[in-house]
KOLKOL-111663 format. One record per residue (C-alpha): residue in one letter; y, z, x. Coordinates in steps of 0.001 Angstrom, whole numbers, padded with zeros to 6 digits, always signed. Example, Ala and Ser with C-alpha at 12.3 -4.5 7.8 and 13.67 -1.06 7.14 Angstrom:
# KOLKOL-111663
A-004500+007800+012300/S-001060+007140+013670/
END
This chain:
# KOLKOL-111663
M+266719+088052+069111/K+266761+089257+072687/Y+262955+089572+072671/V+262475+085993+071557/A+264984+084756+074091/T+263098+086561+076801/V+259554+085482+076004/L+259801+081971+074634/L+260088+080281+077996/G+258549+077072+079258/V+255568+077770+081483/A+257261+076253+084495/A+260533+078048+083702/L+258679+081331+083262/F+257663+081654+086856/T+261074+080572+088062/T+262597+083231+085832/T+260340+085978+087156/M+261461+085128+090699/A+265010+086045+089723/L+264681+089225+087747/G+267994+090529+088985/A+268659+092637+085938/A+265263+094260+086135/D+265757+094859+089850/E+269057+096641+089278/A+267632+098790+086489/N+264685+099854+088605/K+266805+100531+091708/A+268170+103537+089879/R+264732+105104+090399/V+265215+105747+094105/A+263821+108364+096443/A+261407+110425+094384/E+260637+113937+095588/E+260151+114364+099289/G+256548+113974+100330/A+255664+111406+097650/A+252912+109069+098832/T+254156+105526+099404/H+251474+104007+101598/T+247761+104392+102064/D+247184+105769+105554/H+244048+107909+105318/V+244381+111609+106111/E+241768+114296+106452/D+241856+115539+102889/G+241212+112064+101509/T+244582+111611+099861/A+247077+108821+100346/G+249596+109190+103144/T+253217+110121+102739/A+256535+108487+103512/A+259178+111069+102725/G+262095+109942+100593/A+260857+106352+100318/A+262591+104242+097673/T+260850+103246+094464/Q+262974+100209+093663/S+261326+097255+091988/F+260310+094179+093931/A+259307+092331+090761/G+259749+088587+090953/Q+260677+088565+094662/T+258775+085747+096331/A+259175+083562+099355/E+261869+080920+099128/N+259195+078224+098999/G+257156+080209+096478/E+256513+077313+094138/E+255200+075174+096977/L+252980+078009+098227/A+251598+078684+094749/A+250772+075026+094193/A+249030+074706+097564/R+247002+077927+097286/E+243330+077786+096343/P+242971+079888+093169/F+240469+082693+092838/P+237348+081169+091239/A+237381+082093+087562/A+234242+080229+086466/L+231339+082544+085636/P+228783+082179+088451/E+225100+081641+087771/A+222891+084678+087296/P+219933+085030+089675/E+216477+084075+088397/G+213664+086565+088143/D+213554+090267+087470/V+215725+091428+090382/A+219380+090752+091210/E+220365+091700+094757/V+224068+092332+095317/N+225463+093082+098771/L+229178+093729+099230/V+231116+094275+102469/V+234362+096313+102562/V+237115+095416+105051/D+240808+096089+105601/K+242977+092994+105453/A+246244+091555+104171/V+246063+089090+101275/E+248571+087208+099185/I+249107+088549+095634/A+252084+086357+094626/P+253751+083337+096231/G+254558+084399+099772/V+253933+088096+098962/S+251410+089757+101261/Y+249759+093133+100650/N+247401+095298+102719/V+244277+095700+100574/W+240917+097375+100928/A+238968+094229+100193/W+235370+093457+099420/G+233281+090357+099234/Y+229867+088944+100140/D+231092+088752+103756/K+234148+089761+105782/E+235715+086328+105668/S+235554+085941+101873/A+236529+089533+101058/T+239772+089713+099126/A+241690+091662+096561/L+239360+091727+093561/G+235661+091569+094348/P+233541+088596+093317/A+232368+088284+089711/I+228756+089493+089486/H+226533+087895+086840/V+223160+089390+085879/R+220938+089203+082801/E+220169+092043+080465/G+217138+093888+081727/Q+217368+092766+085359/L+217034+095359+088104/V+220226+095375+090169/K+219656+096331+093799/F+223071+097031+095292/T+224161+097640+098874/I+227681+098509+100054/T+228523+098104+103758/N+231754+099758+104851/E+233483+097882+107668/G+236851+099393+106792/S+238620+102353+108352/I+238152+105035+105634/P+235377+106111+103197/H+234627+103960+100163/S+232095+103914+097336/M+230938+101907+094330/D+231102+102827+090648/F+229415+100364+088259/H+230447+100933+084659/A+227338+098956+083674/A+225011+101500+085293/R+223384+104501+083665/I+222921+106581+086792/A+223926+109957+088212/P+227312+109398+089895/N+226801+112234+092382/E+223718+110437+093729/A+224754+106777+093518/F+228542+106654+093648/K+228943+108691+096798/D+231294+108023+099696/V+230106+105687+102433/M+231598+106345+105854/P+233073+103568+108048/G+230323+101689+109826/E+227645+102765+107366/S+225753+101182+104459/F+224322+102691+101301/S+222043+101269+098597/F+221127+102192+095046/E+219614+100395+092077/F+219870+100407+088299/V+218580+098447+085344/A+221288+096367+083656/G+220258+097481+080199/D+223607+097288+078379/P+224936+093770+077741/G+228621+093021+078054/V+231270+092745+080746/Y+232062+095817+082790/M+234397+096945+085509/Y+233150+097937+088925/H+235371+099782+091372/C+235594+102156+094292/G+235311+105747+093083/T+236509+107501+096229/K+239417+109935+095854/P+242194+109266+095148/V+240712+106703+092764/L+244210+105594+091717/A+244924+104455+095295/H+241568+102745+095835/I+241781+100689+092615/A+245477+099934+093143/N+244577+098601+096597/G+242278+095930+095189/M+238897+097681+094973/Y+237639+096407+091606/G+235822+093507+089993/A+233742+092470+086963/I+230010+092511+086376/V+228704+090435+083468/V+225454+091594+081892/E+224477+088621+079740/P+222333+089202+076650/A+219543+086765+075876/D+220736+086004+072340/L+224390+085159+073016/P+225621+081956+071326/P+226063+079095+073832/A+229450+078245+075359/D+230631+075079+077078/E+232918+076783+079602/E+232865+080410+080729/Y+235587+082179+082704/V+235950+085697+084105/L+239443+087221+084050/V+240299+090603+085569/S+243751+092083+084960/S+245354+094490+087418/E+248674+095929+088565/W+250282+096005+092009/Y+252655+098727+093178/L+254558+097748+096323/D+256504+099845+098842/S+258324+096728+100115/P+258759+093098+099018/G+255784+091966+101130/I+257548+088811+102280/D+258478+089497+105923/E+255474+091792+106451/P+252617+093008+104231/A+253473+095654+101669/N+251478+098836+101120/L+250905+100956+098064/S+253703+102993+096543/M+251972+105972+094971/D+255260+106934+093309/K+255207+103705+091341/A+251469+103899+090677/R+251806+107385+089201/A+254801+106272+087124/M+252946+103070+086050/T+255880+100845+087040/P+254219+097815+088689/D+255929+095063+090658/W+253249+092518+089720/V+250565+092229+087041/T+247937+089563+087597/W+244881+087732+086414/N+242296+087787+089199/G+244564+089280+091822/Y+247376+086695+092139/A+250451+086267+089943/G+250520+083095+087848/Q+247765+081294+089739/Y+246269+079702+086618/V+249676+078282+085659/H+249674+076153+088802/H+245906+075647+088612/P+244973+075762+084921/L+241539+076563+083591/T+240145+073522+081773/A+238110+072543+078745/D+237476+069471+076607/P+238629+069317+072996/G+236045+070955+070750/D+234507+073025+073551/T+233638+076648+072995/V+235359+078503+075818/R+234213+082038+076589/F+236398+084561+078427/W+234771+087605+079989/V+237766+089943+080392/V+238063+093227+082274/A+241167+095427+082516/A+240907+096953+085973/G+244205+098764+085687/P+244317+101114+087446/S+246360+102284+084463/L+247562+099549+082105/D+245638+098129+079158/T+245521+094386+078477/D+246277+092951+075028/F+244300+089762+075360/H+245683+086712+073549/V+245440+082937+073849/V+248610+081354+072506/G+248055+078627+069935/T+244683+079741+068593/V+242666+082674+067300/F+239342+083911+068599/E+236236+082499+066970/R+234469+085693+067986/A+235467+088786+069929/W+233039+091343+071265/V+235315+094323+071731/N+234826+096701+074666/A+231394+095235+075457/A+229940+095905+072003/M+227813+092751+072117/H+225896+093328+068855/D+228886+093355+066509/P+231507+090638+067092/Q+234816+090532+065276/I+235521+087177+063615/G+238958+085571+063908/P+241147+088236+065561/Q+244424+087138+067118/T+244999+089758+069875/V+242524+092353+071099/E+243187+095369+073275/V+241081+095697+076406/P+241575+099277+077637/A+241977+100103+081310/G+238447+100398+082622/G+237085+098394+079669/G+235977+094861+078949/G+235758+092348+076123/V+234223+088932+075484/F+236209+086272+073656/D+235298+082823+072319/V+237862+080152+071459/K+237227+076653+070110/I+240199+074340+070391/D+240153+070817+068986/D+243632+069593+069883/P+244598+068677+073475/G+247303+070953+074824/T+248277+073737+077201/Y+247366+077113+075762/P+248818+080150+077583/I+246442+083008+078410/V+248364+086283+078369/S+248426+089951+077754/H+250657+090183+074666/S+252502+092959+076457/F+255168+090517+077576/A+256452+092798+080316/S+253152+091976+081997/V+253732+088248+081417/E+257111+088575+083096/L+255376+090184+086083/G+252860+087368+086505/Q+250012+087950+084041/V+249968+084469+082570/G+247656+081486+082940/I+246960+078203+081146/L+243893+076838+079410/K+244386+073061+079600/V+242426+071343+076848/G+241914+067621+077349/E+244823+065616+078677/P+247886+067070+076938/K+251342+065507+076770/G+254677+067244+076870/G+255725+070661+078102/G+254380+074143+077489/S+255640+077378+076035/H+255672+081093+076837/
END
């Protein structure tokens, strides 16, 4: 079957294949030059919408990387996936800085993002994973050192959006606080209009609200899925957002934690018999994630942050755009276990990683 021939690839061969998606490129090149005035980059204008590049092409740049892409991917430091420690005490202080910068989202592919981090130097596409405990008071401050207004929307917060999630002007800071009373894993993101552009430009992350009675795990990882919509290949100079593609939901890249295939070259690890917990958020801005670990089933799955009622033994679980889920696996046999969305178009576009259990022998799959 054509489907089987497409998806049953060796892990190493998979990324090589995605770099040469000639057929997909040709098919997508037919979608050229959407209506005049369509937004294809993100220059800010007075009404708060994305800027316009009239008649810009919407061809696909999927799989196009630098010639030395494999070398670049192997040398790159991966985004830290391990769940960080939660602060002690009753209060969790979180301070994020927003900056404009270019970052790499695939091997040799640069993109101009609206980035945030704990400081300007560490800010990147995808904000840092935030870990708090159920019942803690979260005191949050956003400092905008970018060129346009931004804001913060915590899905974990029960708070009036018109008061807390308001726009912060360049050069200004704003603070609000909320009690993390709902356990689970939640998306956070910029809520400034147009929200599609702000999320597509990297303004999202995950906040874990850990309940006190959760079963223990040996390893815990945070994975955030997202799409990237490029107006150019991003190889000779940084790409910007194609709003045409974003509205049509035709991404060039789909990633775990902001970079295509990074956990293939730098696998997540566990020992045989470990319970491995994945805190998963689908940041979108538009696509769901069908979370699946090849070669096993989930011991438990807390679907869409419903932490009081786990499913036992599911194989694949949908994480909706803007939603989250928590997944436990326990693997006894050494091996390389692909971590994917079971929408294999997303796998072809870079949403694949590896959980390396023990010291496996032989090649991989998928």
